[in-house]
N, C-alpha and C positions, 0 to 999 in steps of 0.2 A: 448553588447548587455543591452541593457535600460527596466529593467521593475521593477515592484515594488510588493512583494512578503508580504502580512501579515498571523502571522503565529498566532494562536490561542492554547495558555497553552505552559508555560515556565515551563516544566518539564525536563524528563531526554531528550526526543524526540525532542518535537521542540527546547528546547537548542540548542539540538546537528545541530539538520538540522541549525538552525538560525547561529549557529556555520561555521556551513560547506559551506552554501550559501555565508556567508561571506568573503569566501579565494577562491570560484569560479566568475566567469565572467557571472550567468545567473539572477542573481538583482542588481541594481544598486540602492535600495532602500527596507529595510527591517523592515517592523512593526510588534512588539509584543504584544501580550497581554496577558494580566493573571490577574485573579484575584487577587494576590498575587500580591501587590504591588512591594513591597518591593523586590522579587525576581525578576521578569521581570528587573526591575532597575541594578540589580545587577548584571544579566545576559550580560542586554546589556552595560554596562560599560567593565566587561570583554572582551566582544568580539569586542568591541570599537576601545579598546586602541591596539588590534592587529591590525588593518586595515590598517597601514600606512605602509604594504607592499605591498600592491596590488592599483589599480586602484580605486579614491575614492567611498566609498558605504555610505550610509545615513541607519544608524540601529538606532531606537527609539523605546522606551516602550510608547504604546499610548493606546489609547477610542478606541472604536468603531469605531466613526466617523474618527476617522486617517484610517482607511482600505478602504475610498474612492478612487477610481478610481484603487485599486487592478488589475494586472494583474491575480497572483495568492494569494487563502486563500489557508492555509494547516492548518485542523483543529486536534488539537493532545489531547485536553481536555479528561478526565476525570480520574477514579482512576485507580488502579491496585486491584485484587483479595486479597482479603484480607481470611486468615487462619477460616473455615469453611462456606461460603459465599457460597451459590448454583449460578451458571451461570447466573441464572436468575435475582437473586439479583441483582451480577455487572452488567448484560445486563440493568435493569429496572432504575439503579441510573447512568447509562454512558449516556441512553437513556433522562433522566430527566435534566441531565447537557446540553444536544444538543438541545434539547427544548427551554431554556434558552438564550441559542447561537444564536440561526439560528435566529429569529427574528431581531436579531440586529448586525447580521454582514449582513446578507440580504438586510436591510436597506443603510447600508454604501458602499455594491460594492454590488451592484444587476447583474452586469456583466462579476464577477472574473471568472476564474477557479476554482472549488472547488477539492483539495483533502483530502477525509474522511483516517485520518489514526487512529483513536480514534478506542481502539476495547471495544466488537467484531466488526470486522471493516465492514464484512457481513453487519449487524444487522443495524450499524448507519448510513454506507451508505444508504440503502433503509429507513428508519426514515429521513434522511435528503432530500430525494429525495421525499417523501414522504409529509412533512412536508414547505418546504422549499420554493415553488411557483419557483425553479431556474429550467431553460430548464432540462432535462436529460444530454444529449449532457454535458453541462457544470460542471456534476459531477460526480468523479475518486475517487472509492475506492483503497488503496494502495492493495488491495485485497494478491495473491497469489504473488505480484514479492520479495517480501521475501522469499519466500515457494519456488520459481525456481529457488533466487541466490543461497541457499542452497542447491538445486537438482543441480546445476551446480558445485558447491565448490565441491560435494562429490564424483559428477561423476568425475571430472575433478583430482580428488587425486587417484579415482582408476583407471584410466585408464594412468595417468600419461601425460596427455595433457591439454594446456590450454583452461581456459573458455570458452575463445574469441570462441573457435572451439568447442562448445557443443549447441545443442540447443534443449533444452527440458523443460516442465514447468510441472507446476503442473493448476491443475483446481479445481474447487469447492470452499468449504466454506476455510477460512484462519482460519485451524481448524482441531478441529480430524477424520472428511469426508473428510476431500481432497485427489486428489491421481492423482499418474503419469500417463500420457495418453502413455504407453510405446509405440505403435503401433509408434508414433510420435517422436519419440525420437532419435538425429540424432548427429555423431560426425563427425564432416567436411562432412555434407550429407547424412554417411554411418546410415542407422538403428543401434541402440545399440548390437542385436543379431549376426547382419553380421561381426562387429565389430571384433568378436572374429576371427573369419574366415579369416580376412585378416590381421591381426595383432594379432599372436597366441601368448600364452606364460603368457596371462593375468588371476588370477586366475576368475572366472565365477560369475559375477555381481550376489549378492542376493538382490535381487528386496524387496520382505518385507523386507529386516533390509536398505535400501535404505529410503523407505516410511518412518519408523520409526525414523530413523537420521534427514530427513526433518523434521517433525513431531513435535521431543521431543528435538528440538533442544534448541528452546525458553525457555523452561523449564529448559533442562541444565544449559544454562547458566544464567536464574534467580539463581537457586541453587548456583551457584559457585559467580557472581559476584552481584547478586540482582537486574538487571534488563539487559533487550535487548535496543539498541540506536543508535551502529554504524550500523551496516551492512543494518537497516530498515530505516536511517537517505540517506545514498549513494541512495535506492530504491527510496525515496523522492525526493533526489534531478536529479536523472538521469529522473524521472517523468515529473520536473518542467524544464528541459533541452529538454524534448520533445517538451512539452507544446507549447514551446518557439520557436520552429526550423520551420524551412520554409517547413516542409514534412512530412508526418505519418511516427509513427511506430508503431510495433507491441508487447504487451506487454498485462500481462497478468494482468490485473483490473478487479475491482468488480464494476459491473453495471448490470442497469433493464436489465431482460430479458424478451423477447417479443417471447416467442414461438419457438426459437430457442436449437435444439434436443428437444422438447415438455416441456419446461420451460417456464413458464409465473409468474409476480407476485415475483421475489425474483430477490437479488442482489447477484452474486457471480461472480467468476472469469473463464474468458475462453480466447480466442485470440479477441482481439480487433486491430481496427486502432484509434491511438491517436495521436493527433496532435495539430495546432493552434488553433483551434475551440473544443478542447477536445476529446470528443466518437464520431467517426464518423461513427461507428459500427461493428457488431462484426467479426473476421475473419471465414467461416465456414468449420474450420478443420474438416478433416472426422476422424471420431474414432469407434471404433469397438463396436457391440452389448453392448460387456460386460460394456466399457466404459460409453457408454449412462448409463447404468443403473446405475453405481455406480454417474455419473452429476445428475442424478435424485433422486438419496439417499441423495448427499450430500443439496440440494433444498430443500428436504422433512425436512430435519433436520432443515433448517438454517429456515422454514415455521414452525416448530413447536415451533420453539422460539418465534417467532413474534406472535404469536394467544396468547402468554402469556403473552405476555408486554401489556402498558397500552402505544401507541400512542398519 
């Protein structure tokens, strides 16, 4: 597969994405851009020196103009939350960074598909959608791809079944107001609740504890090792392969809502069709009334943050 991927940001996430892409056949050309020139040059050199073990790939430390003709642009720039810093303060700081990046990268790569990874990802996806002038279908927030992966991991460990046999998702914000629509959670096509009857002997699933596991995993990893980057990288690279594929896949990406489930003018994650032209539309998965209310509550929480920031 021949494609060009530009990564904005050479921190832990951006560099790990570049490293992972360098070992796969998704990209034949990778451009890394970061304000810290020495850091990005070091990352490129380190990654490049391991590429003799695969088909030839170009990896360069570049400027915005080097993103020309990119098929995919991945934005990971931003800072982590500091002690004592409020969520709003962090959001405004990262929004300001995005506002500096956007006109530069859009000028260079107006036809690219954009994957927004920077946190808070739903807010950043919304801001990029509003200020970039890029068609909405070309903008994909990584959303709850990671949350859904954590859910599948947790369910796999509980039920002792391969993750590929589990279809369960996390909806809403990539954050504290996310929720699991259990009505649609399946193991090999069987609802999670019915699975007990078919396969007796398992301890009953504590759904509240599973949601806590999903929501708090990131914080626990950060407490233990300082940052999270491996799992989110796998999710982003999988998303890149979906965008370069011949047909659509279903994924929980963050994108603009236009009346789905009664929600307007906010970016959050529900099931979406994603493929070679970006987001092709939402998959109208049937939710219970309670689940719809949880989704609306998540949307309102995001809107309250948007109302307090300067776009």
